[in-house]
N, C-alpha and C positions, 0 to 999 in steps of 0.2 A: 487474425492469428491469435487474439486473446492476450497479447502482451501489453505491458505498460512501461513507460519510461518516466521516472520522476527524479527531482532534485530534492533531497531532504536537507533541511537546515536544523542542526541540533547543537546547542552549546557553542555557537559561533563557527562550527565546521560544516562543510557542504559535501554531500555524497550523491553521485549520480547512480541510480539503480535501474536496471532493466529487470522486470519481473515477467517470467514466461511460464505458461502452463507446464505442469510436470505431473507425472503419475501420482505423486504423493504431495500434492499441493502446488506450490510455486517454486520455480528455480529462480534465485536472485543472483545477479552479477553486480558487484559494486565497484565504483571507481571514485577515489577521493578527488575533490575539486578545490581549487582556491576560490576565494570570494569573487575575484575578477572573472574566473572561468564560469562560475555559476551565473553571474550577471550576463555575461556574453552569450551563454547558451540560451538563457531565457529571452534575450532580445534577438536571437537568431544570427548573431555575428560570429559565433565560434563553431569550430568543428567538434563533433562528438569524439571523445577519446577512442583510440583505435580498437581496444578490446571490445567495447560495447558496440562500436560502429560495425565491426565484423559480425557480431551476433545479429544486429539489425539487418544487415545485408543477407545473412543466412536465412532470415525470416522472409526474405523477398519484399522488404519494406524500403521505400525510398526515404532516406533520412531527411532529404530536403523538403519533404511534404509534412514533416512533423511541425506541430504548432503548439504554442503555450495556451492552455485552456483556463488556468486559474489556480487558486490556492486552496489547499485542503489543510487545515490546522487541527491538530489533535492534542488534547491534554490527556496524559496517561497516568494511571496509578497501577503499580505492580506490587503484588503481595506473594511471597513464597507460600505454597500450599501443597502438601502431600506429594513430594518429589517433583514438583513442577512450579510454574509461575502463573498465578492468576492475574489477568490483565483487564483493566476497565478503561476503555477509550471513550472520550467525549469529543466528537469531531464536528467541525464547522466548515461549511463549504457552500459557496454560491447561494447564500441566504438560507441554508438549511443547517440543521444540527441533528445529531443522533448519538446513540450510545451503543457500545458493543462490549460484551463480556467474552473473553477468550481464556483458554487454559493451554499454556505452552508446556509440552512435555517431551521427553525423549522416547518413552514407551507409549505408543498410541492406544493400545488396548487397556493398559492400566489407567492411563489418563482419561479415557472415555468413561470408565467406571467411576473414578473419583469425581469427574465433572457432573455426571448424571446424578450422583448422590448429593452433591452440593446444590444443584438446581432443585432437586426434590425437597431438601431441607429448607431452602429459602423460598419455596413455592414460586419459582421462576419458570414460566412456560418457555420451552425451547421452540424457536421458530427458525426455519431456514432463512439465512440472510446472505446476500451477496457481499463480497468483500468491499471495503470502503472505496477502492478505486472504481469498481463497477458502479457503486451508488453515485459517486461523483460524476461519472460519465453519463449515467441515466439522467441525473439532474441537469447537467449541461445540455443534453439533447432535448429534454422537456422544455427548458427555458428557450432554446433556439426555436423549437416548433411553435411556442406561444408568441414569438415576436412577429 
């Protein structure tokens, strides 16, 4: 179904997020968690909050079959740039690390022009990249196949 469920820890707060494919990127649904709820969800002893549980059910996924795969940690730098936000992520997961440069904007057409100009100015080659959750899953399955 192309969806992913994650728990994000940021500044001592926990948020459960369901990311689903959407015509313009990803649709994200968030649910705040306490520290205890996050730990219980990770060890499989807690129920998923009802809003996200219903969305998972709508996707025809058995939430009891969900398993914890591991940790993806990202260091992020953000810089305001021409009506948007330039984001550099350095991610670490399952013995791998990578970098990703993104440009978050409200106007996709204007943003694409500004981003292309920046890449040209800095002589950065644009290459198609799967999102970090897909990269994480691919790495997980590659490691599983190698075992």
